[in-house]
ROBAVO-342870 format. One record per residue (C-alpha): residue in three letters; x negated, y negated, z; residue number from 1. Coordinates in nm, 3 decimals, always signed. Each point is the difference from the previous one (the first is absolute). Example, Ala and Ser with C-alpha at 12.3 -4.5 7.8 and 13.67 -1.06 7.14 Angstrom:
resn:ala&c1:-1.230&c2:+0.450&c3:+0.780&resi:1
resn:ser&c1:-0.137&c2:-0.344&c3:-0.066&resi:2
This chain:
resn:met&c1:+1.171&c2:-2.331&c3:-0.783&resi:1
resn:gly&c1:-0.152&c2:+0.355&c3:+0.000&resi:2
resn:arg&c1:-0.339&c2:+0.052&c3:+0.016&resi:3
resn:gly&c1:-0.234&c2:+0.115&c3:-0.285&resi:4
resn:met&c1:-0.164&c2:+0.328&c3:+0.001&resi:5
resn:asp&c1:-0.393&c2:+0.010&c3:+0.149&resi:6
resn:tyr&c1:-0.182&c2:+0.222&c3:-0.212&resi:7
resn:ile&c1:-0.375&c2:+0.117&c3:+0.037&resi:8
resn:tyr&c1:-0.219&c2:-0.020&c3:-0.366&resi:9
resn:leu&c1:-0.142&c2:+0.319&c3:-0.066&resi:10
resn:ala&c1:-0.268&c2:+0.056&c3:-0.230&resi:11
resn:asp&c1:+0.071&c2:+0.006&c3:-0.370&resi:12
resn:asp&c1:+0.302&c2:-0.274&c3:+0.055&resi:13
resn:gln&c1:+0.206&c2:+0.257&c3:+0.148&resi:14
resn:lys&c1:+0.194&c2:-0.117&c3:+0.307&resi:15
resn:thr&c1:+0.173&c2:+0.149&c3:+0.332&resi:16
resn:leu&c1:+0.277&c2:-0.105&c3:+0.194&resi:17
resn:ile&c1:-0.165&c2:-0.109&c3:+0.337&resi:18
resn:glu&c1:+0.329&c2:+0.127&c3:+0.146&resi:19
resn:val&c1:-0.075&c2:+0.355&c3:-0.127&resi:20
resn:cys&c1:-0.300&c2:-0.010&c3:+0.114&resi:21
resn:gln&c1:+0.006&c2:-0.081&c3:+0.361&resi:22
resn:arg&c1:+0.313&c2:+0.228&c3:+0.023&resi:23
resn:asp&c1:-0.210&c2:+0.344&c3:-0.117&resi:24
resn:thr&c1:-0.291&c2:-0.120&c3:+0.214&resi:25
resn:arg&c1:+0.252&c2:-0.036&c3:+0.310&resi:26
resn:lys&c1:+0.151&c2:+0.344&c3:-0.083&resi:27
resn:asn&c1:-0.343&c2:+0.183&c3:-0.040&resi:28
resn:val&c1:-0.128&c2:-0.110&c3:+0.313&resi:29
resn:val&c1:+0.344&c2:+0.007&c3:+0.210&resi:30
resn:ala&c1:-0.009&c2:+0.373&c3:-0.135&resi:31
resn:gln&c1:-0.383&c2:+0.075&c3:+0.106&resi:32
resn:tyr&c1:+0.075&c2:-0.126&c3:+0.383&resi:33
resn:val&c1:+0.305&c2:+0.218&c3:+0.020&resi:34
resn:arg&c1:-0.150&c2:+0.276&c3:-0.146&resi:35
resn:ile&c1:-0.278&c2:-0.034&c3:+0.271&resi:36
resn:arg&c1:+0.217&c2:-0.109&c3:+0.305&resi:37
resn:lys&c1:+0.203&c2:+0.356&c3:-0.049&resi:38
resn:glu&c1:-0.347&c2:+0.215&c3:-0.111&resi:39
resn:lys&c1:-0.093&c2:-0.123&c3:+0.380&resi:40
resn:gly&c1:+0.309&c2:+0.079&c3:+0.149&resi:41
resn:ile&c1:+0.056&c2:-0.371&c3:+0.145&resi:42
resn:thr&c1:+0.363&c2:-0.132&c3:+0.017&resi:43
resn:gln&c1:+0.089&c2:-0.388&c3:-0.121&resi:44
resn:ala&c1:+0.099&c2:-0.064&c3:+0.390&resi:45
resn:glu&c1:-0.389&c2:+0.138&c3:+0.051&resi:46
resn:leu&c1:-0.145&c2:-0.231&c3:-0.252&resi:47
resn:ala&c1:+0.193&c2:-0.308&c3:+0.136&resi:48
resn:arg&c1:-0.102&c2:+0.073&c3:+0.305&resi:49
resn:arg&c1:-0.359&c2:+0.055&c3:-0.110&resi:50
resn:thr&c1:-0.020&c2:-0.280&c3:-0.204&resi:51
resn:gly&c1:+0.229&c2:-0.282&c3:+0.165&resi:52
resn:ile&c1:+0.209&c2:-0.018&c3:-0.272&resi:53
resn:pro&c1:+0.389&c2:+0.029&c3:+0.034&resi:54
resn:arg&c1:+0.099&c2:+0.292&c3:-0.122&resi:55
resn:thr&c1:+0.241&c2:-0.143&c3:-0.194&resi:56
resn:asn&c1:-0.251&c2:-0.186&c3:-0.210&resi:57
resn:ile&c1:-0.176&c2:+0.338&c3:-0.055&resi:58
resn:thr&c1:+0.341&c2:+0.170&c3:-0.063&resi:59
resn:arg&c1:+0.019&c2:-0.263&c3:-0.276&resi:60
resn:phe&c1:-0.360&c2:-0.008&c3:-0.102&resi:61
resn:glu&c1:+0.048&c2:+0.379&c3:-0.078&resi:62
resn:ser&c1:+0.350&c2:-0.059&c3:-0.169&resi:63
resn:gly&c1:-0.146&c2:-0.256&c3:-0.237&resi:64
resn:gly&c1:+0.199&c2:-0.237&c3:+0.118&resi:65
resn:tyr&c1:-0.267&c2:-0.234&c3:+0.177&resi:66
resn:asn&c1:-0.313&c2:-0.155&c3:-0.161&resi:67
resn:pro&c1:-0.317&c2:+0.051&c3:+0.256&resi:68
resn:ser&c1:-0.249&c2:-0.176&c3:+0.048&resi:69
resn:leu&c1:-0.396&c2:+0.058&c3:-0.024&resi:70
resn:glu&c1:+0.000&c2:-0.008&c3:+0.393&resi:71
resn:met&c1:+0.313&c2:+0.271&c3:+0.038&resi:72
resn:met&c1:-0.179&c2:+0.180&c3:-0.253&resi:73
resn:val&c1:-0.290&c2:+0.011&c3:+0.194&resi:74
resn:arg&c1:+0.144&c2:+0.036&c3:+0.350&resi:75
resn:ile&c1:+0.201&c2:+0.360&c3:-0.158&resi:76
resn:ala&c1:-0.320&c2:+0.150&c3:-0.127&resi:77
resn:ala&c1:-0.176&c2:-0.055&c3:+0.285&resi:78
resn:ala&c1:+0.301&c2:+0.151&c3:+0.284&resi:79
resn:leu&c1:-0.035&c2:+0.290&c3:-0.259&resi:80
resn:gly&c1:-0.354&c2:+0.034&c3:+0.017&resi:81
resn:met&c1:-0.113&c2:-0.091&c3:-0.391&resi:82
resn:lys&c1:-0.128&c2:-0.336&c3:-0.068&resi:83
resn:leu&c1:+0.193&c2:-0.215&c3:-0.307&resi:84
resn:gln&c1:-0.241&c2:-0.067&c3:-0.351&resi:85
resn:ile&c1:+0.129&c2:-0.162&c3:-0.290&resi:86
resn:asp&c1:-0.212&c2:+0.015&c3:-0.309&resi:87
resn:leu&c1:+0.030&c2:-0.205&c3:-0.335&resi:88
resn:val&c1:+0.009&c2:+0.248&c3:-0.258&resi:89
resn:glu&c1:-0.051&c2:-0.043&c3:-0.355&resi:90
């Protein structure tokens, strides 16, 4: 049996697919991490060493094939000399 579509209901009875929202958010977050890592001249191997996260997981994260935990994102941000900040916006 197929799984039903899950939606987020917005103002004015508009709705959007949760999967679309998740994909777009993940894509934006990953792009920020990759841009910052490259700007700082840090390789994936070095990032893996600094975080203790296997390089294969870093590669999968950066290619969009891995749904990172909050802990993973915090560890990567710290290894890049940054803090993770999550904001809810209207």
